[in-house]
PDB file of N, H, CA, C and O in Angstrom:
ATOM      1  N   MET A   1      51.861  12.917 -53.122  1.00  0.00           N
ATOM      2  CA  MET A   1      52.624  14.012 -52.545  1.00  0.00           C
ATOM      3  C   MET A   1      51.736  14.809 -51.589  1.00  0.00           C
ATOM      4  O   MET A   1      50.541  14.973 -51.833  1.00  0.00           O
ATOM      5  N   ALA A   2      52.315  15.288 -50.530  1.00  0.00           N
ATOM      6  H   ALA A   2      53.286  15.155 -50.333  1.00  0.00           H
ATOM      7  CA  ALA A   2      51.566  15.973 -49.472  1.00  0.00           C
ATOM      8  C   ALA A   2      50.851  17.230 -49.962  1.00  0.00           C
ATOM      9  O   ALA A   2      49.744  17.523 -49.511  1.00  0.00           O
ATOM     10  N   VAL A   3      51.459  17.964 -50.865  1.00  0.00           N
ATOM     11  H   VAL A   3      52.359  17.726 -51.232  1.00  0.00           H
ATOM     12  CA  VAL A   3      50.882  19.234 -51.325  1.00  0.00           C
ATOM     13  C   VAL A   3      49.489  19.014 -51.899  1.00  0.00           C
ATOM     14  O   VAL A   3      48.541  19.703 -51.523  1.00  0.00           O
ATOM     15  N   TYR A   4      49.370  18.084 -52.782  1.00  0.00           N
ATOM     16  H   TYR A   4      50.140  17.524 -53.088  1.00  0.00           H
ATOM     17  CA  TYR A   4      48.114  17.868 -53.490  1.00  0.00           C
ATOM     18  C   TYR A   4      47.039  17.321 -52.561  1.00  0.00           C
ATOM     19  O   TYR A   4      45.876  17.718 -52.640  1.00  0.00           O
ATOM     20  N   ARG A   5      47.432  16.415 -51.689  1.00  0.00           N
ATOM     21  H   ARG A   5      48.377  16.093 -51.624  1.00  0.00           H
ATOM     22  CA  ARG A   5      46.490  15.873 -50.706  1.00  0.00           C
ATOM     23  C   ARG A   5      46.025  16.971 -49.756  1.00  0.00           C
ATOM     24  O   ARG A   5      44.847  17.040 -49.405  1.00  0.00           O
ATOM     25  N   ARG A   6      46.944  17.818 -49.346  1.00  0.00           N
ATOM     26  H   ARG A   6      47.901  17.763 -49.630  1.00  0.00           H
ATOM     27  CA  ARG A   6      46.586  18.867 -48.394  1.00  0.00           C
ATOM     28  C   ARG A   6      45.650  19.904 -48.984  1.00  0.00           C
ATOM     29  O   ARG A   6      44.714  20.331 -48.308  1.00  0.00           O
ATOM     30  N   ILE A   7      45.869  20.322 -50.218  1.00  0.00           N
ATOM     31  H   ILE A   7      46.629  19.975 -50.767  1.00  0.00           H
ATOM     32  CA  ILE A   7      44.952  21.335 -50.757  1.00  0.00           C
ATOM     33  C   ILE A   7      43.556  20.754 -50.957  1.00  0.00           C
ATOM     34  O   ILE A   7      42.559  21.464 -50.832  1.00  0.00           O
ATOM     35  N   ARG A   8      43.490  19.468 -51.266  1.00  0.00           N
ATOM     36  H   ARG A   8      44.301  18.892 -51.367  1.00  0.00           H
ATOM     37  CA  ARG A   8      42.174  18.836 -51.386  1.00  0.00           C
ATOM     38  C   ARG A   8      41.489  18.754 -50.016  1.00  0.00           C
ATOM     39  O   ARG A   8      40.309  19.077 -49.885  1.00  0.00           O
ATOM     40  N   GLU A   9      42.237  18.320 -49.006  1.00  0.00           N
ATOM     41  H   GLU A   9      43.196  18.057 -49.113  1.00  0.00           H
ATOM     42  CA  GLU A   9      41.669  18.214 -47.658  1.00  0.00           C
ATOM     43  C   GLU A   9      41.217  19.575 -47.136  1.00  0.00           C
ATOM     44  O   GLU A   9      40.161  19.680 -46.512  1.00  0.00           O
ATOM     45  N   LEU A  10      42.004  20.609 -47.384  1.00  0.00           N
ATOM     46  H   LEU A  10      42.862  20.523 -47.891  1.00  0.00           H
ATOM     47  CA  LEU A  10      41.628  21.950 -46.941  1.00  0.00           C
ATOM     48  C   LEU A  10      40.342  22.406 -47.621  1.00  0.00           C
ATOM     49  O   LEU A  10      39.466  22.991 -46.985  1.00  0.00           O
ATOM     50  N   ARG A  11      40.238  22.134 -48.910  1.00  0.00           N
ATOM     51  H   ARG A  11      40.949  21.658 -49.427  1.00  0.00           H
ATOM     52  CA  ARG A  11      39.025  22.497 -49.650  1.00  0.00           C
ATOM     53  C   ARG A  11      37.821  21.727 -49.120  1.00  0.00           C
ATOM     54  O   ARG A  11      36.763  22.309 -48.882  1.00  0.00           O
ATOM     55  N   GLU A  12      37.981  20.441 -48.938  1.00  0.00           N
ATOM     56  H   GLU A  12      38.841  19.968 -49.131  1.00  0.00           H
ATOM     57  CA  GLU A  12      36.872  19.615 -48.464  1.00  0.00           C
ATOM     58  C   GLU A  12      36.461  19.978 -47.032  1.00  0.00           C
ATOM     59  O   GLU A  12      35.281  19.903 -46.689  1.00  0.00           O
ATOM     60  N   ASP A  13      37.427  20.368 -46.200  1.00  0.00           N
ATOM     61  H   ASP A  13      38.386  20.429 -46.478  1.00  0.00           H
ATOM     62  CA  ASP A  13      37.110  20.788 -44.822  1.00  0.00           C
ATOM     63  C   ASP A  13      36.176  21.993 -44.802  1.00  0.00           C
ATOM     64  O   ASP A  13      35.418  22.184 -43.851  1.00  0.00           O
ATOM     65  N   ARG A  14      36.235  22.795 -45.844  1.00  0.00           N
ATOM     66  H   ARG A  14      36.850  22.639 -46.617  1.00  0.00           H
ATOM     67  CA  ARG A  14      35.374  23.978 -45.939  1.00  0.00           C
ATOM     68  C   ARG A  14      34.128  23.710 -46.789  1.00  0.00           C
ATOM     69  O   ARG A  14      33.364  24.627 -47.092  1.00  0.00           O
ATOM     70  N   ASP A  15      33.934  22.456 -47.167  1.00  0.00           N
ATOM     71  H   ASP A  15      34.555  21.711 -46.921  1.00  0.00           H
ATOM     72  CA  ASP A  15      32.785  22.050 -47.984  1.00  0.00           C
ATOM     73  C   ASP A  15      32.672  22.855 -49.273  1.00  0.00           C
ATOM     74  O   ASP A  15      31.585  23.280 -49.664  1.00  0.00           O
ATOM     75  N   LEU A  16      33.816  23.054 -49.925  1.00  0.00           N
ATOM     76  H   LEU A  16      34.699  22.709 -49.607  1.00  0.00           H
ATOM     77  CA  LEU A  16      33.849  23.770 -51.195  1.00  0.00           C
ATOM     78  C   LEU A  16      34.063  22.787 -52.331  1.00  0.00           C
ATOM     79  O   LEU A  16      34.771  21.792 -52.176  1.00  0.00           O
ATOM     80  N   THR A  17      33.455  23.064 -53.463  1.00  0.00           N
ATOM     81  H   THR A  17      32.879  23.872 -53.589  1.00  0.00           H
ATOM     82  CA  THR A  17      33.711  22.275 -54.666  1.00  0.00           C
ATOM     83  C   THR A  17      34.970  22.808 -55.342  1.00  0.00           C
ATOM     84  O   THR A  17      35.458  23.889 -55.016  1.00  0.00           O
ATOM     85  N   GLN A  18      35.476  22.039 -56.275  1.00  0.00           N
ATOM     86  H   GLN A  18      35.080  21.160 -56.540  1.00  0.00           H
ATOM     87  CA  GLN A  18      36.620  22.529 -57.050  1.00  0.00           C
ATOM     88  C   GLN A  18      36.238  23.790 -57.809  1.00  0.00           C
ATOM     89  O   GLN A  18      37.046  24.712 -57.917  1.00  0.00           O
ATOM     90  N   ALA A  19      35.036  23.844 -58.329  1.00  0.00           N
ATOM     91  H   ALA A  19      34.380  23.095 -58.242  1.00  0.00           H
ATOM     92  CA  ALA A  19      34.588  25.028 -59.073  1.00  0.00           C
ATOM     93  C   ALA A  19      34.547  26.253 -58.170  1.00  0.00           C
ATOM     94  O   ALA A  19      34.943  27.342 -58.586  1.00  0.00           O
ATOM     95  N   GLN A  20      34.075  26.088 -56.948  1.00  0.00           N
ATOM     96  H   GLN A  20      33.753  25.204 -56.611  1.00  0.00           H
ATOM     97  CA  GLN A  20      34.033  27.219 -56.014  1.00  0.00           C
ATOM     98  C   GLN A  20      35.440  27.674 -55.655  1.00  0.00           C
ATOM     99  O   GLN A  20      35.708  28.872 -55.574  1.00  0.00           O
ATOM    100  N   MET A  21      36.332  26.724 -55.440  1.00  0.00           N
ATOM    101  H   MET A  21      36.114  25.750 -55.505  1.00  0.00           H
ATOM    102  CA  MET A  21      37.714  27.068 -55.101  1.00  0.00           C
ATOM    103  C   MET A  21      38.377  27.775 -56.277  1.00  0.00           C
ATOM    104  O   MET A  21      39.115  28.742 -56.089  1.00  0.00           O
ATOM    105  N   ALA A  22      38.117  27.300 -57.476  1.00  0.00           N
ATOM    106  H   ALA A  22      37.517  26.515 -57.629  1.00  0.00           H
ATOM    107  CA  ALA A  22      38.683  27.936 -58.672  1.00  0.00           C
ATOM    108  C   ALA A  22      38.193  29.375 -58.797  1.00  0.00           C
ATOM    109  O   ALA A  22      38.958  30.263 -59.172  1.00  0.00           O
ATOM    110  N   GLU A  23      36.931  29.606 -58.485  1.00  0.00           N
ATOM    111  H   GLU A  23      36.309  28.884 -58.180  1.00  0.00           H
ATOM    112  CA  GLU A  23      36.385  30.962 -58.547  1.00  0.00           C
ATOM    113  C   GLU A  23      37.088  31.874 -57.539  1.00  0.00           C
ATOM    114  O   GLU A  23      37.419  33.018 -57.851  1.00  0.00           O
ATOM    115  N   ILE A  24      37.310  31.362 -56.341  1.00  0.00           N
ATOM    116  H   ILE A  24      37.041  30.433 -56.088  1.00  0.00           H
ATOM    117  CA  ILE A  24      38.016  32.135 -55.310  1.00  0.00           C
ATOM    118  C   ILE A  24      39.429  32.485 -55.776  1.00  0.00           C
ATOM    119  O   ILE A  24      39.918  33.587 -55.527  1.00  0.00           O
ATOM    120  N   LEU A  25      40.074  31.543 -56.448  1.00  0.00           N
ATOM    121  H   LEU A  25      39.677  30.648 -56.650  1.00  0.00           H
ATOM    122  CA  LEU A  25      41.463  31.722 -56.888  1.00  0.00           C
ATOM    123  C   LEU A  25      41.583  32.380 -58.264  1.00  0.00           C
ATOM    124  O   LEU A  25      42.691  32.636 -58.734  1.00  0.00           O
ATOM    125  N   HIS A  26      40.446  32.655 -58.908  1.00  0.00           N
ATOM    126  H   HIS A  26      39.546  32.447 -58.526  1.00  0.00           H
ATOM    127  CA  HIS A  26      40.432  33.279 -60.233  1.00  0.00           C
ATOM    128  C   HIS A  26      41.178  32.442 -61.267  1.00  0.00           C
ATOM    129  O   HIS A  26      41.990  32.944 -62.044  1.00  0.00           O
ATOM    130  N   CYS A  27      40.868  31.141 -61.245  1.00  0.00           N
ATOM    131  H   CYS A  27      40.209  30.733 -60.614  1.00  0.00           H
ATOM    132  CA  CYS A  27      41.416  30.245 -62.257  1.00  0.00           C
ATOM    133  C   CYS A  27      40.286  29.331 -62.718  1.00  0.00           C
ATOM    134  O   CYS A  27      39.190  29.368 -62.158  1.00  0.00           O
ATOM    135  N   SER A  28      40.540  28.521 -63.723  1.00  0.00           N
ATOM    136  H   SER A  28      41.430  28.490 -64.178  1.00  0.00           H
ATOM    137  CA  SER A  28      39.501  27.609 -64.199  1.00  0.00           C
ATOM    138  C   SER A  28      39.394  26.408 -63.260  1.00  0.00           C
ATOM    139  O   SER A  28      40.326  26.091 -62.521  1.00  0.00           O
ATOM    140  N   GLN A  29      38.244  25.754 -63.308  1.00  0.00           N
ATOM    141  H   GLN A  29      37.487  26.012 -63.908  1.00  0.00           H
ATOM    142  CA  GLN A  29      38.047  24.548 -62.497  1.00  0.00           C
ATOM    143  C   GLN A  29      39.036  23.478 -62.945  1.00  0.00           C
ATOM    144  O   GLN A  29      39.565  22.735 -62.118  1.00  0.00           O
ATOM    145  N   GLN A  30      39.286  23.398 -64.237  1.00  0.00           N
ATOM    146  H   GLN A  30      38.857  24.002 -64.908  1.00  0.00           H
ATOM    147  CA  GLN A  30      40.236  22.406 -64.755  1.00  0.00           C
ATOM    148  C   GLN A  30      41.644  22.661 -64.222  1.00  0.00           C
ATOM    149  O   GLN A  30      42.345  21.722 -63.847  1.00  0.00           O
ATOM    150  N   ALA A  31      42.058  23.922 -64.189  1.00  0.00           N
ATOM    151  H   ALA A  31      41.488  24.685 -64.494  1.00  0.00           H
ATOM    152  CA  ALA A  31      43.385  24.251 -63.654  1.00  0.00           C
ATOM    153  C   ALA A  31      43.470  23.842 -62.189  1.00  0.00           C
ATOM    154  O   ALA A  31      44.456  23.243 -61.760  1.00  0.00           O
ATOM    155  N   TYR A  32      42.419  24.172 -61.416  1.00  0.00           N
ATOM    156  H   TYR A  32      41.618  24.658 -61.765  1.00  0.00           H
ATOM    157  CA  TYR A  32      42.438  23.818 -60.001  1.00  0.00           C
ATOM    158  C   TYR A  32      42.454  22.299 -59.821  1.00  0.00           C
ATOM    159  O   TYR A  32      43.177  21.783 -58.969  1.00  0.00           O
ATOM    160  N   SER A  33      41.667  21.591 -60.612  1.00  0.00           N
ATOM    161  H   SER A  33      41.079  22.010 -61.304  1.00  0.00           H
ATOM    162  CA  SER A  33      41.659  20.136 -60.550  1.00  0.00           C
ATOM    163  C   SER A  33      43.057  19.582 -60.819  1.00  0.00           C
ATOM    164  O   SER A  33      43.501  18.642 -60.159  1.00  0.00           O
ATOM    165  N   ASN A  34      43.732  20.163 -61.778  1.00  0.00           N
ATOM    166  H   ASN A  34      43.372  20.927 -62.314  1.00  0.00           H
ATOM    167  CA  ASN A  34      45.100  19.726 -62.095  1.00  0.00           C
ATOM    168  C   ASN A  34      46.051  19.969 -60.929  1.00  0.00           C
ATOM    169  O   ASN A  34      46.975  19.183 -60.720  1.00  0.00           O
ATOM    170  N   TYR A  35      45.847  21.039 -60.165  1.00  0.00           N
ATOM    171  H   TYR A  35      45.096  21.678 -60.334  1.00  0.00           H
ATOM    172  CA  TYR A  35      46.668  21.276 -58.972  1.00  0.00           C
ATOM    173  C   TYR A  35      46.447  20.152 -57.962  1.00  0.00           C
ATOM    174  O   TYR A  35      47.407  19.614 -57.410  1.00  0.00           O
ATOM    175  N   GLU A  36      45.189  19.798 -57.721  1.00  0.00           N
ATOM    176  H   GLU A  36      44.409  20.235 -58.170  1.00  0.00           H
ATOM    177  CA  GLU A  36      44.878  18.749 -56.744  1.00  0.00           C
ATOM    178  C   GLU A  36      45.381  17.382 -57.190  1.00  0.00           C
ATOM    179  O   GLU A  36      45.751  16.556 -56.356  1.00  0.00           O
ATOM    180  N   LEU A  37      45.398  17.141 -58.475  1.00  0.00           N
ATOM    181  H   LEU A  37      45.098  17.812 -59.153  1.00  0.00           H
ATOM    182  CA  LEU A  37      45.847  15.854 -58.993  1.00  0.00           C
ATOM    183  C   LEU A  37      47.362  15.788 -59.176  1.00  0.00           C
ATOM    184  O   LEU A  37      47.907  14.728 -59.485  1.00  0.00           O
ATOM    185  N   GLY A  38      48.036  16.908 -58.986  1.00  0.00           N
ATOM    186  H   GLY A  38      47.594  17.769 -58.735  1.00  0.00           H
ATOM    187  CA  GLY A  38      49.482  16.935 -59.165  1.00  0.00           C
ATOM    188  C   GLY A  38      49.900  16.929 -60.622  1.00  0.00           C
ATOM    189  O   GLY A  38      51.047  16.616 -60.943  1.00  0.00           O
ATOM    190  N   GLN A  39      48.975  17.272 -61.504  1.00  0.00           N
ATOM    191  H   GLN A  39      48.044  17.526 -61.243  1.00  0.00           H
ATOM    192  CA  GLN A  39      49.268  17.285 -62.931  1.00  0.00           C
ATOM    193  C   GLN A  39      49.776  18.643 -63.406  1.00  0.00           C
ATOM    194  O   GLN A  39      50.175  18.804 -64.560  1.00  0.00           O
ATOM    195  N   ARG A  40      49.755  19.601 -62.508  1.00  0.00           N
ATOM    196  H   ARG A  40      49.431  19.470 -61.571  1.00  0.00           H
ATOM    197  CA  ARG A  40      50.203  20.950 -62.844  1.00  0.00           C
ATOM    198  C   ARG A  40      50.829  21.560 -61.601  1.00  0.00           C
ATOM    199  O   ARG A  40      50.267  21.465 -60.510  1.00  0.00           O
ATOM    200  N   ASP A  41      51.987  22.183 -61.760  1.00  0.00           N
ATOM    201  H   ASP A  41      52.443  22.260 -62.647  1.00  0.00           H
ATOM    202  CA  ASP A  41      52.621  22.860 -60.630  1.00  0.00           C
ATOM    203  C   ASP A  41      51.770  24.042 -60.188  1.00  0.00           C
ATOM    204  O   ASP A  41      51.164  24.731 -61.009  1.00  0.00           O
ATOM    205  N   ILE A  42      51.735  24.261 -58.888  1.00  0.00           N
ATOM    206  H   ILE A  42      52.227  23.700 -58.222  1.00  0.00           H
ATOM    207  CA  ILE A  42      50.953  25.362 -58.342  1.00  0.00           C
ATOM    208  C   ILE A  42      51.809  26.628 -58.389  1.00  0.00           C
ATOM    209  O   ILE A  42      52.871  26.678 -57.769  1.00  0.00           O
ATOM    210  N   PRO A  43      51.355  27.655 -59.122  1.00  0.00           N
ATOM    211  CA  PRO A  43      52.120  28.910 -59.168  1.00  0.00           C
ATOM    212  C   PRO A  43      52.220  29.535 -57.775  1.00  0.00           C
ATOM    213  O   PRO A  43      51.334  29.362 -56.937  1.00  0.00           O
ATOM    214  N   THR A  44      53.288  30.246 -57.549  1.00  0.00           N
ATOM    215  H   THR A  44      54.008  30.387 -58.230  1.00  0.00           H
ATOM    216  CA  THR A  44      53.522  30.870 -56.255  1.00  0.00           C
ATOM    217  C   THR A  44      52.357  31.744 -55.829  1.00  0.00           C
ATOM    218  O   THR A  44      51.954  31.697 -54.667  1.00  0.00           O
ATOM    219  N   ALA A  45      51.805  32.537 -56.734  1.00  0.00           N
ATOM    220  H   ALA A  45      52.132  32.575 -57.678  1.00  0.00           H
ATOM    221  CA  ALA A  45      50.688  33.428 -56.389  1.00  0.00           C
ATOM    222  C   ALA A  45      49.474  32.627 -55.928  1.00  0.00           C
ATOM    223  O   ALA A  45      48.785  33.040 -54.995  1.00  0.00           O
ATOM    224  N   ILE A  46      49.202  31.491 -56.566  1.00  0.00           N
ATOM    225  H   ILE A  46      49.762  31.156 -57.324  1.00  0.00           H
ATOM    226  CA  ILE A  46      48.079  30.638 -56.177  1.00  0.00           C
ATOM    227  C   ILE A  46      48.368  30.004 -54.823  1.00  0.00           C
ATOM    228  O   ILE A  46      47.472  29.901 -53.985  1.00  0.00           O
ATOM    229  N   LEU A  47      49.599  29.580 -54.600  1.00  0.00           N
ATOM    230  H   LEU A  47      50.327  29.663 -55.281  1.00  0.00           H
ATOM    231  CA  LEU A  47      49.994  28.999 -53.324  1.00  0.00           C
ATOM    232  C   LEU A  47      49.764  29.990 -52.181  1.00  0.00           C
ATOM    233  O   LEU A  47      49.257  29.618 -51.123  1.00  0.00           O
ATOM    234  N   ILE A  48      50.133  31.230 -52.397  1.00  0.00           N
ATOM    235  H   ILE A  48      50.544  31.533 -53.257  1.00  0.00           H
ATOM    236  CA  ILE A  48      49.926  32.277 -51.385  1.00  0.00           C
ATOM    237  C   ILE A  48      48.436  32.505 -51.170  1.00  0.00           C
ATOM    238  O   ILE A  48      47.983  32.636 -50.033  1.00  0.00           O
ATOM    239  N   ASP A  49      47.675  32.554 -52.260  1.00  0.00           N
ATOM    240  H   ASP A  49      48.043  32.447 -53.183  1.00  0.00           H
ATOM    241  CA  ASP A  49      46.221  32.735 -52.136  1.00  0.00           C
ATOM    242  C   ASP A  49      45.575  31.570 -51.393  1.00  0.00           C
ATOM    243  O   ASP A  49      44.670  31.783 -50.586  1.00  0.00           O
ATOM    244  N   LEU A  50      46.022  30.350 -51.650  1.00  0.00           N
ATOM    245  H   LEU A  50      46.757  30.177 -52.305  1.00  0.00           H
ATOM    246  CA  LEU A  50      45.509  29.181 -50.933  1.00  0.00           C
ATOM    247  C   LEU A  50      45.793  29.303 -49.439  1.00  0.00           C
ATOM    248  O   LEU A  50      44.933  29.016 -48.606  1.00  0.00           O
ATOM    249  N   SER A  51      46.997  29.729 -49.117  1.00  0.00           N
ATOM    250  H   SER A  51      47.696  29.962 -49.794  1.00  0.00           H
ATOM    251  CA  SER A  51      47.393  29.909 -47.726  1.00  0.00           C
ATOM    252  C   SER A  51      46.490  30.919 -47.032  1.00  0.00           C
ATOM    253  O   SER A  51      46.003  30.672 -45.928  1.00  0.00           O
ATOM    254  N   ARG A  52      46.271  32.038 -47.672  1.00  0.00           N
ATOM    255  H   ARG A  52      46.666  32.238 -48.569  1.00  0.00           H
ATOM    256  CA  ARG A  52      45.419  33.084 -47.099  1.00  0.00           C
ATOM    257  C   ARG A  52      43.966  32.628 -46.996  1.00  0.00           C
ATOM    258  O   ARG A  52      43.312  32.859 -45.979  1.00  0.00           O
ATOM    259  N   CYS A  53      43.474  31.997 -48.023  1.00  0.00           N
ATOM    260  H   CYS A  53      44.005  31.809 -48.849  1.00  0.00           H
ATOM    261  CA  CYS A  53      42.082  31.545 -48.071  1.00  0.00           C
ATOM    262  C   CYS A  53      41.779  30.559 -46.944  1.00  0.00           C
ATOM    263  O   CYS A  53      40.730  30.640 -46.304  1.00  0.00           O
ATOM    264  N   HIS A  54      42.689  29.642 -46.710  1.00  0.00           N
ATOM    265  H   HIS A  54      43.540  29.576 -47.230  1.00  0.00           H
ATOM    266  CA  HIS A  54      42.459  28.599 -45.713  1.00  0.00           C
ATOM    267  C   HIS A  54      43.020  28.948 -44.341  1.00  0.00           C
ATOM    268  O   HIS A  54      42.794  28.214 -43.378  1.00  0.00           O
ATOM    269  N   GLY A  55      43.744  30.050 -44.238  1.00  0.00           N
ATOM    270  H   GLY A  55      43.928  30.646 -45.020  1.00  0.00           H
ATOM    271  CA  GLY A  55      44.299  30.460 -42.950  1.00  0.00           C
ATOM    272  C   GLY A  55      45.374  29.520 -42.430  1.00  0.00           C
ATOM    273  O   GLY A  55      45.489  29.285 -41.228  1.00  0.00           O
ATOM    274  N   VAL A  56      46.153  28.992 -43.354  1.00  0.00           N
ATOM    275  H   VAL A  56      46.059  29.183 -44.331  1.00  0.00           H
ATOM    276  CA  VAL A  56      47.255  28.099 -42.983  1.00  0.00           C
ATOM    277  C   VAL A  56      48.548  28.635 -43.581  1.00  0.00           C
ATOM    278  O   VAL A  56      48.531  29.490 -44.466  1.00  0.00           O
ATOM    279  N   SER A  57      49.660  28.123 -43.087  1.00  0.00           N
ATOM    280  H   SER A  57      49.674  27.428 -42.368  1.00  0.00           H
ATOM    281  CA  SER A  57      50.942  28.568 -43.617  1.00  0.00           C
ATOM    282  C   SER A  57      51.236  27.894 -44.953  1.00  0.00           C
ATOM    283  O   SER A  57      50.748  26.801 -45.240  1.00  0.00           O
ATOM    284  N   VAL A  58      52.034  28.564 -45.749  1.00  0.00           N
ATOM    285  H   VAL A  58      52.431  29.451 -45.515  1.00  0.00           H
ATOM    286  CA  VAL A  58      52.503  27.971 -47.004  1.00  0.00           C
ATOM    287  C   VAL A  58      53.310  26.714 -46.672  1.00  0.00           C
ATOM    288  O   VAL A  58      53.230  25.718 -47.390  1.00  0.00           O
ATOM    289  N   ASP A  59      54.080  26.760 -45.596  1.00  0.00           N
ATOM    290  H   ASP A  59      54.146  27.570 -45.013  1.00  0.00           H
ATOM    291  CA  ASP A  59      54.857  25.590 -45.186  1.00  0.00           C
ATOM    292  C   ASP A  59      53.952  24.389 -44.933  1.00  0.00           C
ATOM    293  O   ASP A  59      54.316  23.259 -45.260  1.00  0.00           O
ATOM    294  N   TYR A  60      52.779  24.623 -44.353  1.00  0.00           N
ATOM    295  H   TYR A  60      52.484  25.540 -44.087  1.00  0.00           H
ATOM    296  CA  TYR A  60      51.840  23.529 -44.120  1.00  0.00           C
ATOM    297  C   TYR A  60      51.376  22.940 -45.459  1.00  0.00           C
ATOM    298  O   TYR A  60      51.372  21.723 -45.640  1.00  0.00           O
ATOM    299  N   ILE A  61      50.990  23.806 -46.383  1.00  0.00           N
ATOM    300  H   ILE A  61      50.993  24.795 -46.236  1.00  0.00           H
ATOM    301  CA  ILE A  61      50.532  23.320 -47.694  1.00  0.00           C
ATOM    302  C   ILE A  61      51.630  22.523 -48.385  1.00  0.00           C
ATOM    303  O   ILE A  61      51.356  21.506 -49.022  1.00  0.00           O
ATOM    304  N   LEU A  62      52.868  22.980 -48.260  1.00  0.00           N
ATOM    305  H   LEU A  62      53.091  23.806 -47.742  1.00  0.00           H
ATOM    306  CA  LEU A  62      53.986  22.308 -48.919  1.00  0.00           C
ATOM    307  C   LEU A  62      54.439  21.037 -48.198  1.00  0.00           C
ATOM    308  O   LEU A  62      55.292  20.304 -48.700  1.00  0.00           O
ATOM    309  N   GLY A  63      53.864  20.778 -47.016  1.00  0.00           N
ATOM    310  H   GLY A  63      53.172  21.373 -46.608  1.00  0.00           H
ATOM    311  CA  GLY A  63      54.228  19.579 -46.267  1.00  0.00           C
ATOM    312  C   GLY A  63      55.513  19.715 -45.481  1.00  0.00           C
ATOM    313  O   GLY A  63      56.095  18.714 -45.064  1.00  0.00           O
ATOM    314  N   LEU A  64      55.970  20.952 -45.270  1.00  0.00           N
ATOM    315  H   LEU A  64      55.497  21.766 -45.609  1.00  0.00           H
ATOM    316  CA  LEU A  64      57.203  21.181 -44.511  1.00  0.00           C
ATOM    317  C   LEU A  64      56.961  21.175 -43.012  1.00  0.00           C
ATOM    318  O   LEU A  64      57.899  21.045 -42.226  1.00  0.00           O
ATOM    319  N   THR A  65      55.700  21.316 -42.615  1.00  0.00           N
ATOM    320  H   THR A  65      54.938  21.421 -43.253  1.00  0.00           H
ATOM    321  CA  THR A  65      55.315  21.274 -41.209  1.00  0.00           C
ATOM    322  C   THR A  65      53.894  20.729 -41.101  1.00  0.00           C
ATOM    323  O   THR A  65      53.117  20.771 -42.055  1.00  0.00           O
ATOM    324  N   ASP A  66      53.584  20.229 -39.938  1.00  0.00           N
ATOM    325  H   ASP A  66      54.215  20.195 -39.163  1.00  0.00           H
ATOM    326  CA  ASP A  66      52.213  19.791 -39.681  1.00  0.00           C
ATOM    327  C   ASP A  66      51.443  20.854 -38.899  1.00  0.00           C
ATOM    328  O   ASP A  66      50.274  20.666 -38.561  1.00  0.00           O
ATOM    329  N   ASN A  67      52.117  21.981 -38.614  1.00  0.00           N
ATOM    330  H   ASN A  67      53.066  22.134 -38.889  1.00  0.00           H
ATOM    331  CA  ASN A  67      51.480  23.099 -37.926  1.00  0.00           C
ATOM    332  C   ASN A  67      50.733  23.962 -38.944  1.00  0.00           C
ATOM    333  O   ASN A  67      51.350  24.581 -39.811  1.00  0.00           O
ATOM    334  N   LYS A  68      49.415  24.001 -38.838  1.00  0.00           N
ATOM    335  H   LYS A  68      48.913  23.498 -38.134  1.00  0.00           H
ATOM    336  CA  LYS A  68      48.606  24.731 -39.812  1.00  0.00           C
ATOM    337  C   LYS A  68      48.701  26.252 -39.668  1.00  0.00           C
ATOM    338  O   LYS A  68      48.485  26.984 -40.634  1.00  0.00           O
ATOM    339  N   LYS A  69      49.019  26.715 -38.486  1.00  0.00           N
ATOM    340  H   LYS A  69      49.195  26.120 -37.701  1.00  0.00           H
ATOM    341  CA  LYS A  69      48.978  28.149 -38.204  1.00  0.00           C
ATOM    342  C   LYS A  69      50.030  28.917 -38.991  1.00  0.00           C
ATOM    343  O   LYS A  69      51.159  28.469 -39.191  1.00  0.00           O
ATOM    344  N   THR A  70      49.599  30.099 -39.425  1.00  0.00           N
ATOM    345  H   THR A  70      48.682  30.463 -39.262  1.00  0.00           H
ATOM    346  CA  THR A  70      50.547  31.001 -40.076  1.00  0.00           C
ATOM    347  C   THR A  70      51.341  31.714 -38.998  1.00  0.00           C
ATOM    348  O   THR A  70      50.852  31.906 -37.884  1.00  0.00           O
ATOM    349  N   SER A  71      52.535  32.096 -39.317  1.00  0.00           N
ATOM    350  H   SER A  71      52.932  31.940 -40.221  1.00  0.00           H
ATOM    351  CA  SER A  71      53.316  32.872 -38.351  1.00  0.00           C
ATOM    352  C   SER A  71      53.023  34.341 -38.534  1.00  0.00           C
ATOM    353  O   SER A  71      52.803  34.809 -39.651  1.00  0.00           O
ATOM    354  N   GLY A  72      53.022  35.070 -37.425  1.00  0.00           N
ATOM    355  H   GLY A  72      53.201  34.690 -36.518  1.00  0.00           H
ATOM    356  CA  GLY A  72      52.800  36.506 -37.512  1.00  0.00           C
ATOM    357  C   GLY A  72      51.469  36.914 -37.185  1.00  0.00           C
ATOM    358  O   GLY A  72      51.162  38.105 -37.223  1.00  0.00           O
TER     359      GLY A  72
END
């Protein structure tokens, strides 16, 4: 699924480990790993934080667009 691949690619583009990303998002490394593997649904608050952290739109993370830019 595009969501899980995209959050991994965004993290790797910034040369961050899963542990570092989990710290930024205030969750455990295991929880974040589960998001990337598609084993756990991403809560809305985490999705918004991911969008802000990476400077991309939520629509991009969800695979609804290939345009990374946020609107506004």
